[in-house]
C-alpha positions in Angstrom: -3.9 -14.4 -8.8 -6.8 -15.5 -10.8 -10.4 -15.9 -9.7 -9.3 -16.4 -6.1 -12.3 -17.1 -3.9 -12.3 -18.0 -0.2 -15.5 -19.1 1.6 -16.0 -19.9 5.2 -19.4 -21.3 5.6 -21.8 -18.6 4.4 -19.2 -15.9 4.6 -17.2 -15.0 1.4 -13.9 -13.5 2.5 -12.4 -13.2 -1.0 -14.7 -13.0 -4.0 -13.3 -13.9 -7.5 -10.3 -11.8 -7.0 -7.9 -11.3 -10.0 -4.8 -9.1 -10.2 -1.1 -9.4 -11.0 1.7 -7.8 -9.0 4.3 -6.6 -11.5 8.1 -6.5 -11.1 9.9 -3.3 -10.8 7.2 -1.6 -8.8 6.1 -1.3 -5.2 2.4 -2.2 -5.2 0.2 -1.1 -2.3 -2.5 -3.5 -1.2 -5.3 -1.5 0.3 -8.7 -2.2 1.8 -10.8 -1.5 4.9 -10.6 -3.9 7.9 -12.3 -7.2 6.9 -11.7 -6.6 3.2 -9.8 -9.8 2.7 -6.2 -8.6 2.4 -4.6 -10.9 5.0 -6.7 -13.9 3.8 -5.5 -13.2 0.2 -1.9 -13.1 1.4 -2.3 -16.3 3.4 -3.7 -18.0 0.3 -0.6 -16.9 -1.7 1.6 -18.7 0.9 -0.6 -21.8 0.8 -1.8 -21.3 4.4 -5.4 -21.1 3.2 -6.9 -23.5 0.6 -8.9 -21.5 -2.0 -12.5 -22.5 -2.6 -11.9 -21.5 -6.2 -9.2 -19.9 -8.3 -5.5 -19.8 -7.7 -2.7 -17.7 -6.2 0.7 -18.3 -7.8 4.2 -17.1 -7.3 6.2 -16.8 -10.5 3.5 -19.0 -12.1 3.7 -21.8 -9.5 2.0 -22.5 -6.2 4.3 -21.4 -3.3 4.2 -24.9 -1.8 5.7 -26.4 -4.9 8.8 -24.1 -4.9 11.9 -26.2 -3.9 13.6 -23.4 -1.9 10.6 -21.1 -1.3 12.5 -18.4 0.6 14.8 -17.9 -2.4 11.8 -17.1 -4.6 9.6 -15.2 -2.3 10.0 -13.5 1.1 6.9 -12.8 3.3 6.0 -11.1 6.5 2.5 -11.7 7.8 2.9 -11.5 11.6 6.1 -10.3 13.2 5.1 -11.7 16.5 4.9 -15.3 15.2 8.5 -16.2 16.4 10.0 -18.3 19.2 10.7 -15.8 21.9 13.3 -18.0 23.5 15.6 -17.9 20.5 18.0 -15.1 19.6 17.6 -13.2 16.4 20.7 -14.9 15.0 19.4 -18.4 15.9 16.0 -17.6 14.4 17.4 -16.6 11.0 20.1 -19.3 11.0 17.5 -22.0 11.5 15.4 -20.7 8.6 18.5 -20.3 6.5 19.6 -23.9 7.1 16.2 -25.3 6.0 16.4 -23.3 2.7 20.0 -24.0 1.9 21.1 -20.5 2.7 24.6 -19.9 4.0 25.4 -18.3 7.4 27.1 -15.3 5.7 23.7 -14.3 4.4 22.3 -14.4 8.0 25.0 -11.9 9.1 24.4 -9.7 6.1 20.6 -9.5 6.7 21.1 -8.7 10.4 23.2 -5.8 9.4 20.8 -4.7 6.7 17.9 -4.5 9.1 19.9 -2.9 11.9 19.9 -5.7 14.4 23.6 -6.5 14.6 23.9 -5.2 18.1 21.1 -7.4 19.4 21.7 -10.4 17.3 22.5 -12.6 20.3 19.6 -11.4 22.5 16.4 -13.3 23.0 13.5 -12.2 20.8 11.2 -12.1 23.9 12.9 -8.9 25.0 12.5 -7.2 21.6 10.3 -4.2 21.1 7.6 -4.3 18.5 9.8 -2.3 16.1 12.7 -4.7 16.6 10.4 -7.6 15.9 9.2 -5.9 12.7 12.8 -5.5 11.6 13.5 -9.2 12.3 10.4 -10.1 10.3 11.5 -8.0 7.4 14.9 -9.6 7.7 13.3 -13.0 7.5 11.5 -12.0 4.3 14.9 -10.8 2.9 16.8 -13.8 4.0 16.7 -15.8 0.7 17.4 -12.6 -1.4 14.1 -13.3 -3.2 12.8 -11.7 -6.3 9.3 -11.4 -4.8 8.4 -9.7 -1.4 5.0 -9.7 0.3 4.7 -7.7 3.5 1.6 -7.3 5.6 1.6 -4.1 7.7 5.4 -4.0 8.0 5.3 -0.4 9.3 3.6 -1.3 12.6 5.8 -0.4 15.5 8.5 1.3 13.4 9.7 4.8 14.5 10.0 7.6 11.9 13.6 6.6 11.1 12.5 3.0 10.7 9.7 4.0 8.4 12.0 6.0 6.2 14.5 3.2 6.2 11.9 0.7 5.0 10.5 3.1 2.4 14.0 3.5 0.9 14.7 -0.2 1.1 11.5 -1.2 -0.7 11.9 1.3 -3.4 15.5 0.3 -4.0 14.5 -3.4 -4.2 11.8 -2.5 -6.8 14.4 -0.5 -8.7 16.4 -3.7 -9.0 13.5 -5.3 -10.8 12.0 -7.2 -7.8 8.3 -7.6 -7.2 7.0 -5.9 -4.0 3.5 -6.2 -2.5 2.9 -4.1 0.6 -0.2 -3.7 2.7 -0.6 -0.8 5.1 -3.2 1.4 6.8 -0.8 4.4 6.8 -2.1 6.2 3.7 0.4 9.1 3.8 3.3 6.7 3.9 1.8 4.5 1.2 1.5 7.5 -1.1 5.3 8.1 -0.7 6.3 4.5 -1.1 4.0 2.7 -3.6 4.0 3.2 -7.4 0.9 1.1 -8.0 -2.1 0.3 -5.9 -4.6 -2.6 -5.7 -7.7 -1.8 -3.6 -10.2 -4.4 -2.5 -13.4 -4.2 -0.5 -15.5 -7.1 0.9 -13.2 -9.4 -0.9 -13.7 -7.9 -4.4 -11.4 -5.9 -6.6 -12.2 -2.1 -6.5 -9.2 -0.6 -8.2 -6.0 -1.7 -9.9 -4.2 1.4 -11.0 -1.2 3.7 -10.9 -0.9 5.5 -7.6 -1.0 9.0 -9.0 -4.0 8.1 -11.2 -5.9 6.9 -8.2 -5.9 10.3 -6.4 -6.1 12.2 -9.7 -9.3 10.4 -10.6 -11.0 12.1 -7.6 -10.4 15.8 -8.4 -11.3 17.8 -5.3 -11.5 21.2 -6.9 -9.7 23.8 -8.9 -7.8 26.6 -7.3 -8.2 29.9 -9.1 -6.5 33.3 -8.5 -7.6 36.4 -10.3 -7.6 40.2 -9.7 -11.4 40.0 -10.1 -12.6 37.2 -7.9 -16.2 38.4 -7.4 -16.8 38.9 -11.2 -15.3 35.5 -12.0 -17.3 33.8 -9.2 -20.5 35.2 -10.7 -19.6 33.9 -14.2 -18.7 30.5 -13.0 -21.8 30.1 -10.8 -23.9 31.1 -13.8 -22.5 28.0 -15.5 -23.2 25.6 -12.7 -20.1 25.8 -10.6 -19.9 25.7 -6.8 -17.5 28.5 -5.9 -16.2 29.4 -2.4 -13.6 32.0 -1.4 -10.5 30.9 0.5 -8.8 32.9 3.3 -6.2 34.4 0.9 -8.8 35.6 -1.6 -8.4 32.6 -4.0 -11.4 30.8 -5.3 -12.1 27.1 -4.8 -14.2 25.9 -7.8 -16.1 22.6 -8.1 -18.2 21.1 -10.9 -16.1 22.7 -13.7 -12.7 21.5 -14.9 -9.7 23.8 -15.3 -10.1 24.0 -19.1 -13.7 25.1 -18.9 -12.9 27.7 -16.2 -10.1 29.1 -18.5 -12.5 29.4 -21.5 -15.2 31.2 -19.4 -12.7 33.6 -17.9 -11.3 34.5 -21.3 -14.8 35.0 -22.7 -15.6 37.4 -19.9 -12.3 39.2 -20.3 -11.1 38.3 -16.8 -7.4 37.7 -16.3 -6.2 34.7 -14.3 -3.1 34.5 -12.2 -3.4 30.8 -11.3 -5.5 27.9 -12.4 -4.6 24.7 -10.5 -6.6 21.4 -10.4 -6.3 19.9 -6.9 -6.7 16.2 -6.6 -7.8 14.3 -3.5 -5.2 12.9 -1.2 -4.7 9.2 -1.2 -6.6 8.9 2.0 -9.6 10.9 0.6 -9.5 8.7 -2.6 -9.4 5.5 -0.5 -12.3 6.6 1.6 -14.4 7.5 -1.4 -13.5 4.3 -3.2 -14.3 2.0 -0.2 -17.2 3.8 1.5 -19.7 1.2 0.3 -17.3 -1.7 1.2 -16.5 -0.9 4.8 -17.6 -3.6 7.1 -17.1 -1.8 10.4 -18.3 1.8 10.8 -18.2 3.8 14.0 -21.3 5.7 14.9 -21.1 9.5 15.4 -22.7 11.1 18.4 
């Protein structure tokens, strides 16, 4: 998307947003509540008309694609289905409208684990079953591009692992996958790349590992002489604390500088390990000035 802007009266939901989701990767789409993620995804599908800019699928507006489900599969709201239909009927109706054969319907039901309930009404499905059906809907056209908004909601641990493996396998085939989620630990296991927005603006567009690595938490140091080393490091501006096992946690100096100072002082080191922030910590630090809703602490 390029320069995507969405205004609703005086409120700017998406503000000049530009990024590209690349094939062969699972791209995580992150942001606090109210950041504009869902609005952006709706704009991609043509469900919202941009105030400015554009959001394209393979270089074209989604609405102009002749068989859109064959190009891009999307899940925005797993609950937006006709509860009186069966899972099979729901997928068969969509397949017919997009020129997709019934054999594909059966294959997708098997892929998402709904074969045994294919003939049951959706109104009796659990949230996890509805999510599986929504994912199946996105997969129905065997598309090269997938866009999923919070697909992990309602899935049990087995379902989360299944979806993680599925998305990574699809990306490995060269497909383009955009995934939003609030489950940071799972996103760290699933995504290769991450796009972070806050208040509708781009905050980060980077490799997943680089995101956390950018926010180095501290350096773990083990030495036979922790007190001596702590004194040397503090004299050079480091904040040093002792951990329960006798190791040192060092901030404000990088590992290379710590090694040089220890060598100069004749102090042997047993371990010197930079420790990056977790994805959750990095996300919070990136978006702390862009969070619209904050709980008070009493």
